[in-house]
C-alpha positions as CSV (number, residue, x, y, z in Angstrom):
1,M,-15.1,-30.9,-17.0
2,A,-14.9,-27.5,-15.4
3,A,-12.1,-26.6,-12.9
4,T,-13.1,-25.9,-9.5
5,D,-9.9,-25.5,-7.8
6,D,-9.2,-22.5,-5.6
7,D,-6.0,-21.7,-7.4
8,D,-8.0,-21.1,-10.7
9,R,-10.1,-18.5,-9.1
10,P,-9.0,-14.8,-9.3
11,K,-7.4,-13.8,-6.1
12,K,-9.2,-11.2,-4.0
13,K,-7.2,-8.0,-3.8
14,I,-6.4,-7.1,0.0
15,A,-7.9,-3.8,0.9
16,H,-7.9,-2.1,4.2
17,E,-10.1,0.6,5.6
18,V,-8.9,2.6,8.5
19,G,-11.1,1.8,11.5
20,Q,-12.4,-1.5,10.0
21,D,-13.6,-4.2,12.3
22,L,-10.7,-6.6,12.6
23,S,-12.4,-9.3,14.8
24,L,-13.4,-11.5,11.9
25,L,-9.8,-11.6,10.2
26,S,-7.3,-14.3,10.7
27,V,-3.8,-13.8,12.0
28,E,-2.6,-14.3,8.4
29,E,-5.0,-11.8,7.0
30,L,-3.9,-9.3,9.7
31,A,-0.3,-9.9,8.8
32,A,-0.9,-9.4,5.2
33,R,-2.8,-6.1,5.9
34,V,0.3,-5.0,8.1
35,Q,2.6,-5.7,5.1
36,L,0.2,-3.8,2.8
37,L,0.2,-0.8,5.0
38,H,4.1,-0.9,5.4
39,D,4.4,-1.0,1.7
40,E,2.0,1.9,1.2
41,I,3.9,4.0,3.9
42,G,7.0,3.3,1.9
43,R,5.5,4.4,-1.3
44,I,4.1,7.5,0.3
45,E,7.5,8.4,1.9
46,A,9.2,7.9,-1.4
47,D,6.8,10.3,-3.1
48,I,7.3,12.9,-0.3
49,A,11.0,12.6,-0.7
50,Q,10.8,13.0,-4.4
51,K,8.4,16.2,-4.1
52,R,10.8,17.6,-1.5
53,A,13.8,17.2,-3.9
54,K,11.9,18.9,-6.7
55,R,10.9,21.7,-4.5
56,A,14.5,22.2,-3.2
57,A,15.7,22.2,-6.9
58,A,13.0,24.8,-7.9
59,D,13.9,26.9,-4.8
60,Q,17.6,26.8,-5.7
61,F,16.9,27.7,-9.3
62,F,14.6,30.7,-8.4
63,K,16.7,31.8,-5.4
64,K,16.5,35.5,-5.0
């Protein structure tokens, strides 16, 4: 007998497009998107900090 439970189906990956119509999303879906965007902001800020540190180290090394 084939399993038809929702838990067996692959989970749909949450994606967000800036400017997307939000009217059809539930409160839970909106909250998940907010969390997704917070996580992405954190990832971007960490990358910025890493690049700034590398740049500062290079500037210090090649200081005239």
